[in-house]
N, C-alpha and C positions, 0 to 999 in steps of 0.2 A: 812635354817641354819642346820648344821650336829651336833649333840652332842651325843657323846657316852663315856660312863663311865665304868672303868676296876674296878672290885671289888677288894678291897685290903686284906691284912690279909691271904693270903694263898699261897701256892707253886705252885698252878694250878689257876692263876688268871681268875674270872669269868667275862666276857664279856656282860654286858648288852647290850640288844638291843637298838640300836639309833634311834632316832625319825624317822629319813628316811627309815631305814629299817623296823621298825613297820609298815610303812605307806605300803611299797611295800609288805609285807606279808599280811597285811590286804585287799589289792587291788585283792592279789592272790587268798584269800580265798573267797572273792567276786564273782570273776571270776568264780572260780570252782563251787561254788553254784549256779550261774546263769547257767552256761553249764549243771550241773546235772539236775535243774529245767526245761530246754528246752528239754532235751532228755527225761525226765520222760513225759512232755506234749505231745511230740511227738510220745511216745509208747501208751500212753494213746488214744491220737487220732487214732493211727493205730490200735490198739485193738479194739475200738469203731467202726471203718470203718470196720475191717475185721468182728464183730459180726453183724453189719447192713446187710453187703453183705451177710452172713449166713442165717439170717434170711429172708432178702430178697427172698435168694433162696427157702427156704421152704415155704414160703407164696405162692409164684409162682407155686410151684409142687402142693401145695392144691388146687390152683386156676385151674390148668390143670386136676387135678382129679376130683375137683366138675363138672367141665363142663361136663365130660363124664360120670359121675355117674348117675346109675340107680338103682342100689340095692346092699346091703352087707349083708352076714350073717356070724356069729361068733360064736364060743363056748366062754363063759366067765365065770369070779370067779369074784365076786364083795364082797370086805371086808370092812365092815362098824366099823369103830374104835370110842369107846366112852371112852372119856378120865377120865370123872367122875368115873365111875366103872372100867377102865382100862382092858376092854373087847373088842374083835371082834366078831360080827356076820359076818357068811360067807354065802353066797348063789352062785349057779352055775346054769348054764342052757344054753340056746342058745339064741341070740339075732337076730333079723332082721331088716332091714333097706329097704325103697323102696321110691322112688321119683315120685309123680303123680303131673304133671304140675310143679307148684312152692311151692306144699306142700311135707314133706316128713312124713312118716308114719313108725312108729315103733311097734314092737312086740317081747316081751321078754317071754320066755317059762322058767320059773324057775322050776327046778327038785330037787333040794337039798337047804335048809333041808325039805321045805314044799313045795308041789305044789301049783304053782301060774302062772296067765298069766296077761301079763301086756299089754294093748294095746292104742296106741295113733293115734287116726283117728277122724275126722268128728270133729274137735274142741273140742275133749273132751279126758280125760284119764280114762281108765277103769279097775280096778284091780278085777281080777276073782279068788277067792278062792273056788276051787271045794269041799274042804273037808266040808265046811258049806255050799255050793252052794250060793254064796253071790257075788255079783258084786257091789263095790264102785266104783262111777263116779265122777271125778271131772272136773271141767269147769275151764280152766286156765284165761278164760275171757281175760281181756285187757293183760294179762302177757304172752299169747300164743305164741308172737312172741319171746319173751326170753326163753321160754320152748323149742321150737323149735330150738333156737339157742344153747342151753345146749347141748341138744338131739343130733346134728347133728355135734357137735366137734370132728373132724376127723374121720366122715363118711359123706361124701358127703356136707359137709360144706367147704365154698369157704375160702381161707387163708386170703385175704385182708378183705373180709366180717367182720372177726374177730376184726379187727380194729375198727369198728363201735362201738362196746361194749365193748372191753377191751384193756388196756395197755399191749403190747405183748413186752416180753424179749426173747432173744436167749440164753438158758444156755449150749449150746455146745453139743458134741456128747456123747452117751453113748451105750454100747452094752447090749442089752437085750435079753435073750433066742437065743442067735446066730446072732441077727440081730442088725447092727448099726444103730442107732436111732438119730434124731434130737430131743432135748429137748426144749419146748416151755414154759414159765410162762406167764400166763393170769391174770391179774388182773381188776376186774370189773371197768368200769367206775362210774356206777351209785350207787351211796350211799346206796340206799334201798336194793341193790344186795349185796353189800359188808357187809351189816350187817348181811347176813346168809352164805356169800360164800366170804373169804377173798384173794384166790387166787387159779389158777387150773394149773397144770403140766401137759403136753401132751408129750408123748413119739411117735413120728413120723416115720413111715416107707418111708423114701423117695422114693424108688423103686415103691410103690403101693400108696402113697399119702394117708395113711390111720393112724389112732391112734393105737398102739398096747398096750397101757397101758395110764390110766387118773389117776390123785390123785387130789379129789377136797378137799381143806383144809376150815374149818368152824372158826371163832372167837374164838369159844369156845375150840378149841384143837381138836374135832373130824374131822375125814375126812372119805373119801370114796375111797378106790383103787380099781380101776377096770382093769382087766388083759382080753385081748381077744387073743385066740389061733384061729388056722384053719379058717382063715379069705379068704372069697371067695367075690369076687367084681365081680357086673355085671353078675350074674349068675340068670338064672329064678325061681322066689319063688312063691309057689302057692298061689293064692288067700285067700285059706282057713287058710296060717298062719296068715291071717288078720283079722280073724273072731274069737269071742270068743265061747268055745264049751259050752254052757250053757244048760240047761234042762229046762222042761215046767215048773218047780217049783223053778227057780232061782229068787230069791231075789234082787232088785237093790235099793242100797240106795244112797244119794246123800248129802254128809255133806255141812252143811252152814258155811258161812264163810271162 
């Protein structure tokens, strides 16, 4: 039934919408809303597919780099930000990695602000402070695999291997010091790890399959930003790099717990 009413009392009669016209208008709006929703769903699906494809490409690049990885060395700057005091401590020096069998060894020669050597070999982490002639020895124990995994992120670690320990998201591309990088966000799967590390961002150089910057975020709001330059991959590194230059009087301590 069609019921239309013209408003009285004006030289320009107001025609109120009839029932059938209201129904047509409502159906039109419903169809438009449905069309917009379908388009949005299609866009989201396309964007997700594109992101997944880019992420897979980056993981494949890291896998290929890991398969051929023997060693790496780079200059570094490590910034440690502490939110409570709003201060940043900076260390700089040179870092070395090499693969022996299935294990990866790491050595860091910290030159600023205080000289230190960090060495991870033979199932232990050693920190040598020449100024006080003391080596602090840490035993990762059952956490060794996790420590190695963190250490090898972007330097010899496989891309798809990261999926075992992290939920990985692709964040897009970003220019970093003249290099176009792919950004990955890593969220630890294990709750005990997330208690200390909420997530990690990697800036990957796709041409070399290495990370030229890393940022590790903690639940407290603290973070560690690592920047790497002068990266050399698969160049020979002297065995002496992976030995501490201690003295006959060097004191060794091993913290408990």
